[in-house]
C-alpha positions in Angstrom: -19.1 5.6 -4.0 -15.9 5.0 -1.9 -13.9 8.3 -2.1 -11.3 6.2 -0.6 -8.0 5.5 -2.1 -6.5 2.3 -2.6 -2.7 2.6 -3.5 -1.3 -0.3 -5.8 2.5 -0.7 -4.7 3.5 -2.3 -7.8 0.5 -2.5 -10.7 1.6 -5.7 -12.7 -0.9 -5.8 -15.5 -0.7 -9.4 -15.9 -2.9 -9.1 -12.4 -6.5 -8.7 -12.2 -6.7 -6.5 -9.2 -10.2 -5.1 -9.2 -11.2 -7.5 -6.5 -9.6 -4.5 -4.8 -11.8 -1.3 -6.2 -14.3 -1.9 -3.8 -11.9 -0.4 -1.2 -11.0 2.9 -3.2 -10.0 3.5 -6.6 -7.2 1.9 -7.8 -3.8 4.1 -8.1 -0.4 2.9 -8.9 2.5 3.8 -6.3 4.9 2.2 -9.2 4.2 1.3 -12.8 7.8 0.6 -13.6 11.1 0.8 -11.9 13.2 -1.1 -14.3 16.6 -0.6 -13.0 16.4 1.7 -10.8 18.9 0.4 -7.5 18.9 4.1 -5.9 17.3 3.9 -2.6 17.0 7.3 -2.6 15.2 8.2 -5.7 12.4 5.4 -4.8 11.7 6.8 -1.6 11.8 10.1 -3.2 9.1 8.9 -6.1 7.0 7.0 -3.3 6.9 10.4 -1.0 5.5 12.2 -4.3 2.6 10.1 -5.3 2.0 9.1 -1.5 1.6 12.9 -0.9 -2.0 12.6 -1.2 -2.6 9.6 1.5 -5.7 10.4 3.4 -6.8 8.3 6.7 -9.2 5.4 5.3 -6.8 4.9 2.3 -5.4 1.5 1.6 -2.3 0.2 0.5 -2.4 -3.2 -1.6 0.7 -4.9 -0.6 2.1 -6.8 -4.4 5.1 -6.5 -6.1 8.6 -6.2 -4.9 9.1 -6.4 -1.1 11.5 -4.2 -0.7 9.1 -1.6 -2.9 6.2 -2.8 -0.2 8.7 -2.1 2.8 9.1 1.4 1.5 5.3 2.3 0.4 4.6 1.2 4.1 7.1 3.2 5.7 6.4 6.6 3.5 2.5 6.1 4.5 3.0 5.9 8.4 4.8 9.4 7.4 1.4 10.3 7.4 -0.6 8.2 9.7 0.5 5.6 12.7 -2.7 3.8 11.6 -2.8 2.3 8.2 -4.9 -0.3 6.2 -3.5 -3.0 3.9 -5.4 -5.4 2.0 -4.6 -9.1 2.5 -5.1 -11.1 -0.4 -7.3 -14.4 0.5 -6.6 -17.5 -1.4 -9.2 -19.6 -0.7 -11.8 -16.9 -0.8 -10.1 -15.2 -3.9 -10.9 -11.8 -2.5 -8.6 -9.2 -0.5 -9.1 -8.8 3.3 -8.7 -5.5 4.9 -6.6 -5.5 8.0 -5.6 -2.4 9.7 -2.1 -1.8 11.6 -1.4 0.8 14.0 1.7 1.6 14.8 1.6 4.0 17.4 3.4 3.1 20.6 2.0 0.5 22.8 4.3 -0.9 25.7 4.2 -4.7 26.1 1.2 -5.7 23.9 1.0 -9.5 24.3 0.2 -11.1 20.5 
């Protein structure tokens, strides 16, 4: 059984994200933000939820791009290499992607 967590940035109950469960237990970062426009409160909430981030966890970047950016930045406070899941429309499945944000000098694409 996979002991990792798959952190769902924004859980939209209208979407089926069960395909991501093979990467870890799904846990929501944001389930409702309503009309919260205070960036400090959003960052504080993400830090509180993601404080249990562990190496090997995944970030499922769904929902508001601002919330995705906040969660990515907070996850990078814990690890400089994080795993994200990308939706593959042709295969109807998530594809894992490892992003290493450690400093690398002049690395070509």
